[in-house]
C-alpha positions in Angstrom: 5.0 58.3 79.2 8.8 58.3 79.4 11.2 58.3 82.3 14.9 59.4 82.4 17.8 60.0 84.7 19.9 63.2 84.7 23.7 63.4 85.0 23.3 64.0 88.8 21.2 60.8 89.0 17.9 62.7 89.7 14.9 61.3 87.9 12.4 62.9 85.7 9.4 62.0 83.5 7.3 63.5 80.8 4.0 62.6 79.0 3.3 63.2 75.3 0.2 63.1 73.1 0.6 63.3 69.3 -2.9 63.1 67.8 -3.3 63.7 64.0 -6.5 64.2 62.1 -6.3 64.1 58.2 -9.1 65.0 55.9 -8.3 64.4 52.2 -10.5 65.0 49.2 -9.5 64.2 45.6 -11.1 64.4 42.1 -9.9 63.4 38.7 -11.2 63.7 35.2 -9.7 62.0 32.1 -10.4 62.4 28.4 -9.1 59.8 25.8 -9.1 60.5 22.1 -8.0 58.0 19.4 -6.6 59.4 16.2 -7.0 58.2 12.6 -3.2 57.5 12.3 -3.4 55.0 15.3 -2.2 57.4 18.0 -4.1 58.3 21.2 -4.3 61.5 23.3 -4.9 61.3 27.0 -5.8 64.6 28.8 -6.9 65.2 32.3 -7.1 67.4 35.3 -6.9 66.5 39.0 -7.5 68.3 42.3 -6.4 67.3 45.7 -7.3 69.1 49.0 -5.9 68.1 52.3 -6.4 69.5 55.8 -4.5 68.2 58.8 -4.9 69.0 62.5 -2.1 68.1 64.8 -2.6 69.0 68.4 0.6 67.9 70.2 0.8 68.2 73.9 3.7 67.5 76.3 3.7 67.6 80.1 6.9 67.4 82.2 7.0 66.2 85.8 7.5 68.8 88.4 6.9 67.4 91.9 4.3 66.6 92.9 2.5 66.7 89.5 2.9 67.0 85.7 2.7 70.5 84.2 2.5 71.6 80.6 5.7 72.3 78.7 4.7 75.2 76.3 7.9 74.9 74.3 7.0 71.3 73.1 3.2 71.8 73.0 2.2 72.7 69.5 -1.2 73.0 67.7 -0.3 72.7 64.0 -2.8 73.3 61.2 -1.7 72.5 57.7 -3.8 73.1 54.5 -2.7 71.9 51.0 -4.3 72.3 47.6 -2.8 70.7 44.5 -4.2 71.3 41.0 -2.8 69.2 38.2 -3.2 69.2 34.4 -1.6 66.6 32.1 -1.5 65.5 28.5 0.2 62.5 26.8 0.4 61.3 23.3 1.1 57.6 22.4 1.6 56.1 19.0 3.0 53.0 17.3 4.9 54.2 14.3 5.5 50.7 12.8 5.9 47.1 13.9 9.2 47.9 15.6 9.0 51.5 16.9 6.5 53.0 19.4 6.6 55.8 21.8 4.8 58.0 24.3 5.4 61.6 25.3 3.7 63.8 27.8 3.9 66.3 30.6 2.2 67.2 33.8 1.8 70.6 35.3 1.2 70.9 39.1 0.3 74.0 41.0 0.7 73.6 44.8 -0.7 76.1 47.4 -0.1 75.3 51.1 -0.2 77.0 54.4 1.0 75.9 57.8 0.4 77.5 61.2 1.6 76.6 64.7 -1.2 78.4 66.5 0.2 81.3 68.6 3.8 80.8 67.5 4.6 80.9 63.8 3.4 80.0 60.3 4.3 79.9 56.6 2.8 80.0 53.1 4.4 77.9 50.4 3.4 78.2 46.8 5.2 76.5 43.9 4.7 75.1 40.5 6.2 72.0 38.8 6.4 70.9 35.1 7.0 67.2 34.9 7.9 65.8 31.5 7.7 62.2 30.4 9.1 60.3 27.4 9.2 56.6 26.4 10.6 55.1 23.2 10.4 51.4 22.4 12.3 49.5 19.7 11.5 45.9 19.0 14.7 44.8 17.4 13.5 41.3 16.7 11.3 38.7 18.2 13.9 38.0 20.9 15.4 41.4 21.5 13.7 44.6 22.8 15.2 48.0 23.7 13.5 50.9 25.4 14.4 54.4 26.8 12.4 56.2 29.4 12.7 59.7 30.9 10.4 60.5 33.8 10.1 63.1 36.5 8.1 63.4 39.7 7.7 65.4 42.9 8.0 63.7 46.3 6.2 65.8 48.9 6.8 65.2 52.6 4.3 63.0 54.3 1.8 64.8 56.4 3.1 63.3 59.7 6.6 64.5 58.8 5.3 68.1 58.7 3.9 67.9 62.3 6.4 69.8 64.4 6.5 67.2 67.1 9.3 65.2 68.8 9.6 61.5 69.7 11.9 61.2 72.6 14.4 58.5 73.5 15.9 60.6 76.2 15.4 64.4 77.0 18.5 65.1 74.7 18.0 62.4 72.0 14.9 62.5 69.9 13.5 62.6 66.4 12.2 66.0 65.2 9.6 66.5 62.4 9.8 69.7 60.3 7.0 71.7 58.9 9.4 73.7 56.8 10.7 70.8 54.7 10.4 71.3 50.9 9.2 68.8 48.3 12.0 66.9 46.5 12.2 66.7 42.7 13.3 63.5 41.0 14.4 63.0 37.4 15.1 59.5 36.1 16.5 58.1 32.9 16.5 54.4 32.0 17.7 52.2 29.1 16.2 48.7 29.3 17.1 45.7 27.2 15.1 42.4 27.3 16.1 39.1 25.7 13.5 36.4 25.0 11.2 38.0 27.5 13.3 36.3 30.2 16.6 38.1 30.6 17.0 41.8 31.1 19.5 44.6 31.7 18.7 48.0 33.0 21.0 51.1 33.1 19.6 54.0 35.0 20.5 57.5 36.2 18.6 59.3 38.9 18.9 62.9 40.1 17.1 64.3 43.2 17.1 68.0 43.9 16.1 69.4 47.3 16.8 65.9 48.6 15.7 65.2 52.1 16.4 62.7 54.9 16.4 62.2 58.6 19.7 64.0 59.4 21.4 63.6 62.8 22.1 67.1 64.2 24.4 67.4 67.2 25.1 70.4 69.3 24.9 71.9 72.8 22.2 73.8 74.7 23.1 76.0 77.6 20.2 76.9 79.9 19.5 77.9 83.5 19.5 74.8 85.8 16.2 74.0 87.5 15.4 71.8 90.5 12.8 69.1 90.6 10.1 71.7 91.3 11.0 73.7 88.2 12.6 76.5 90.1 15.8 78.1 88.6 18.9 77.3 90.7 21.0 80.4 91.7 24.7 80.6 92.3 26.4 82.3 95.2 26.1 85.7 93.5 22.4 85.3 92.9 22.7 84.7 89.2 21.0 81.7 87.4 23.3 78.7 87.5 23.8 77.6 83.9 24.1 74.0 82.7 25.2 72.8 79.3 23.9 69.5 77.7 24.7 67.9 74.5 21.9 66.9 72.2 21.4 64.6 69.2 18.2 65.2 67.2 17.2 63.3 64.1 15.5 66.0 62.0 13.7 65.5 58.8 15.1 68.2 56.5 16.4 69.0 53.0 20.2 68.7 52.7 21.2 69.1 49.0 21.1 66.7 46.2 22.0 63.1 45.3 22.8 61.3 42.0 22.7 57.6 41.4 24.0 55.5 38.5 22.7 52.0 38.5 23.0 48.7 36.6 20.6 45.8 37.1 21.0 42.4 35.5 18.2 39.9 36.0 16.1 37.0 34.7 12.6 35.6 35.2 12.4 32.1 33.7 11.0 28.7 34.2 13.1 25.6 33.9 12.6 21.8 33.5 9.0 22.0 32.2 8.2 24.7 34.7 9.1 22.6 37.7 11.6 25.3 38.8 10.8 29.0 38.4 13.5 31.6 39.1 13.4 35.4 39.5 16.9 36.7 40.0 18.3 40.2 40.0 21.7 41.7 40.8 22.2 45.5 41.3 25.2 47.7 41.2 24.8 51.3 42.2 27.2 54.2 42.3 25.8 57.1 44.4 27.0 60.6 45.1 25.4 62.6 48.0 26.2 66.2 48.5 24.9 68.9 50.9 25.1 70.5 54.3 22.7 71.1 57.2 23.8 73.9 59.6 20.6 75.0 61.3 17.4 73.6 62.8 14.4 75.8 61.6 12.2 74.2 64.2 14.3 75.3 67.1 13.9 78.7 68.8 15.8 78.7 72.2 14.0 80.5 75.1 15.4 83.8 76.4 18.5 83.0 78.5 19.3 79.9 76.5 22.0 79.4 73.9 22.1 76.7 71.3 25.1 75.8 69.2 24.7 73.3 66.3 27.6 71.5 64.6 27.1 71.6 60.8 26.3 68.3 59.3 28.4 67.8 56.1 27.4 65.4 53.4 30.0 64.5 50.9 29.7 60.8 50.0 30.7 58.8 47.0 29.8 55.1 47.2 29.6 51.9 45.2 27.2 49.2 46.5 25.9 45.8 45.5 22.7 43.9 46.2 21.0 40.8 44.9 17.6 39.1 45.2 17.2 35.3 44.4 13.6 34.0 44.3 13.0 30.3 43.6 9.7 28.4 43.4 10.0 24.6 43.0 7.0 22.3 42.2 7.3 19.2 44.4 4.5 17.0 42.9 3.2 16.1 39.5 -0.3 17.1 40.6 0.9 20.7 41.1 -0.3 20.8 44.7 2.9 21.0 46.6 5.4 23.9 46.2 8.6 25.0 47.9 9.8 28.6 47.9 13.4 29.5 48.7 14.3 33.3 48.6 17.5 35.0 49.4 18.3 38.7 49.7 21.7 40.3 50.1 22.8 43.9 50.4 26.4 44.8 50.9 27.7 47.8 52.8 26.4 51.1 51.4 26.7 54.8 52.3 23.9 57.3 52.3 23.1 60.7 53.9 23.4 59.6 57.5 26.3 57.2 57.3 27.3 53.6 56.3 24.8 50.8 56.5 26.3 47.4 57.3 25.7 44.2 55.4 22.1 42.8 55.4 20.8 39.5 54.2 17.8 37.3 54.6 16.9 33.7 53.8 13.1 33.1 53.5 11.6 29.6 53.1 8.0 28.7 52.5 5.9 25.5 51.8 2.6 25.7 50.0 -0.1 23.0 49.8 -3.2 23.3 47.5 -6.2 21.1 48.4 -9.2 21.9 46.2 -10.3 25.4 47.1 -7.9 25.6 50.1 -4.4 26.9 50.0 -2.2 26.3 53.1 1.1 28.3 53.5 3.8 28.0 56.1 6.6 30.6 55.9 9.8 31.5 57.8 11.2 35.0 57.2 14.8 35.7 57.7 15.7 32.3 59.1 19.1 33.5 60.5 18.1 36.9 61.9 20.4 38.9 59.6 18.1 41.5 58.0 18.6 44.4 60.4 20.2 47.9 60.2 23.5 48.7 61.7 24.5 52.4 60.9 27.9 54.0 61.4 28.4 57.7 60.6 31.4 60.0 61.3 31.7 63.7 60.6 34.9 65.7 59.7 35.0 67.2 63.2 35.1 63.7 64.7 31.5 63.6 65.9 29.7 60.3 65.2 26.3 58.8 64.9 26.0 55.0 65.5 22.7 53.2 65.6 21.5 49.6 65.5 17.9 48.9 64.7 17.1 45.2 65.5 13.4 44.6 65.1 13.6 40.8 65.4 13.1 40.2 61.7 12.8 36.4 62.1 9.1 35.5 61.7 7.2 32.2 61.4 3.7 32.3 60.0 1.0 29.8 59.0 -2.0 30.7 56.9 -4.9 29.2 55.0 -6.9 30.7 52.2 -10.2 29.5 50.8 -11.4 30.5 47.3 -15.2 30.9 47.1 -17.3 30.5 44.0 -17.6 28.0 41.2 -14.1 27.1 40.1 -15.3 25.2 37.1 -16.6 28.3 35.2 -14.6 29.0 32.1 -14.1 32.4 30.4 -15.6 32.8 26.9 -14.6 35.4 24.3 -15.1 36.4 20.8 
């Protein structure tokens, strides 16, 4: 239940139920064939069937009781069938060169219906190729190239056309009409002495989606606390205009990202100190536009005007992760962990995210079959989101999500079984 105050300081309330039932059935069959020349074929088919039932109900308070709001009450039924077939061939050509090539074909058939209101049928096919080439230059140097593709379908709860309200005019809006996004990724990876690495990648996303902040105005007849339309002196409905801000999950266009990662995973001083470090530099381009809300159909007598949301972003960002494990005793029973994360300012579809960082510290003690662990996450409370977004027309979207990231935890683990057993092999 939510309560709110209108501009005239009158109070209102509404109740909302958003149940969701998901039934999913999946099957997969693989066939592996080795060849005389040392290669291998992998072929298979998969089937995935999902049915979701989302019976959302919303009641608004109209003195002296709550009554149903038919505009925000939706019974949404979604059915999805995915049939996939795939084949890959893997072979080692010689001691230095090996590779893997394959593709996956997916056929998707889905239907969605908001009972008594609207529905849709969505059928599409995807061909998803894959290629990997590996070149062992020497014992200390390894080079590889990978091309991969995938489809990211919206999660089922994102399709449920329900709203989560902060106020009557500020809410998140799910979208049953959102399309699956297609991702294509290329990577060149270099490894030195199995400890140091460099990764250069390029990612492209088509029909990219996100939670876009749509702003606009809704003009509608004014109603009193009993739900009765207020009339002016001429007997016509008195109109009122309110601004809204709705965060709608929708497709907006495409994005491209060029990234460079440098890192190492190495033990020092006879494995007393183990490090896992990485630094990331990303240049991203986001492009697109959202000018309508397919989930919104104003009632007769209402007028809705939406300000187009323009996405034209070019951004360079930096992040780093430093993980350290230090053995504190010769018996290997005391360990200290010190981990640090840093993400500089970066821009995405919905605006600029401020600097985030986190210092995590843990102490581990091993006593026989027992392991005791005490941890502090984000010791200085700095890993939270602060978002700032401004549109060409001057409208803005600012948000701070502070979820109290600092956490202290203590845990104990006991390993059952005979720890003296040794593995044997031929």
